N, C-alpha and C positions, 0 to 999 in steps of 0.2 A: 399254874400261873407263870412258872419260870420259863416256859417255852414262848409265851406271848411276845416278850421283847425281841427274841431271836427271829420270830416269824415276821414281826413288824419291820425289823431291820432288813430282812431278805426282800420284803415287798418294796421297801424304799429303794433298795439297790436295783431291783427289777424295773421300777418306774424310771430311775435315772438312766438305765441302759436302754429302755425303750425310747426315752427322749433323745438319746444320742444316735438312734437308728442303728445300733449294733445288734445284729441278729444273734440270738442265743445259739450256742453250739449244739443244742439238743434238737433244733428244728429239723424235721424230716419224718420219714416213715420208718418204723422200727418193728422187726420181728422179735417178739417178746416170749420168754420162757419163764414160768413161775414154778419153782419146786415146791410141791405140796405133799402132804402125807399120802394122798391117793395117786401120786405120780405127777409127771410134768403137765402143766397146763399151758397152752399156746394162745397167743393173741397178736394182733397188730395194732400198734399205737401210731397215730399221726399227730405230730406236735407242730404247731404253727408259731410264728414269731409273735402273735398276739396272745400267747400263753393259753392256747386252747389245745386240749388233748382229747382226741376222739379215739375210742376203742372200737374196732370193727367187730361186728357180730350181729346177731338177731335177737334183740334190737341193738342198733348202734348206740353207744353211750358216750356222753361228754363228761369229763371229770371236772370237779369244782375246786375252788381255792388253789389254782395252779400257780406255782412260783417257778420261774426260770431265771436263774441268776448265775451267769458265767457257765460253769460246767455242772451246776447243781440243778436238780429237779425235785420239786415237792408238790404233792397234791393230796386232797382228801375227797372222799366220796362215800355214798351209801350204795352198795352194790348187792345184787341177789346172792344169797348163799348157794353155791353150786351143789351142796350136799342136802339141800332142803327144798322139796317141791312146793311147799306152802307159800313161797314168796317172801320168806323172811329176808330182811335186809341186814347187811353187816356194815359197820363203820370201818372204813379202810383208810389208811394213810400211807403214802409212799415217800421215801427219802432215797435219792440216788444221785449218781454222778455219771457224766459222759466223758469218755476219753477216746477221742477220735471217732471211730465207727462202732465203739462198744459202750454199752450202758450197763451199769451194775447198781443194785440197790436192795432195799428191804421193804417189803409190804407188811405193814403192821395191821392186824385185824383183831376183832374181839375174840376170835378163836385161837389164833396163833400168829407167829411171824413167819414170813416166807421169803426166801432168796429169789431175786429177780435178776435176769440177765437179758440182754438184747443186742441185736446187731442191726445196724442201719441198712435199709434196702438199697 
């Protein structure tokens, strides 16, 4: 419950920024690397000013509960477990920041936490 006020504050800030027509610094297309126990995983994220993040792949996926506030990015999603062919979904949450053309953060999942880095295309 202690995270709820922080998330609500970030959503309010995002709403204010969207109302001011200030484009979040994270908008763009990103080459993403996730350091996992089984090696580096690569993907491409497209982030829009409307707080929509699309992850390229087959199938392409959109992420939920996206918050873009200043240089911060947060999202939550249920995504397939890459180590399980039965279709098991994992709850994942991402918290990160953008500095210029670089993105850094942590992907939190029910299995483990993973370091994420990215470079703007």
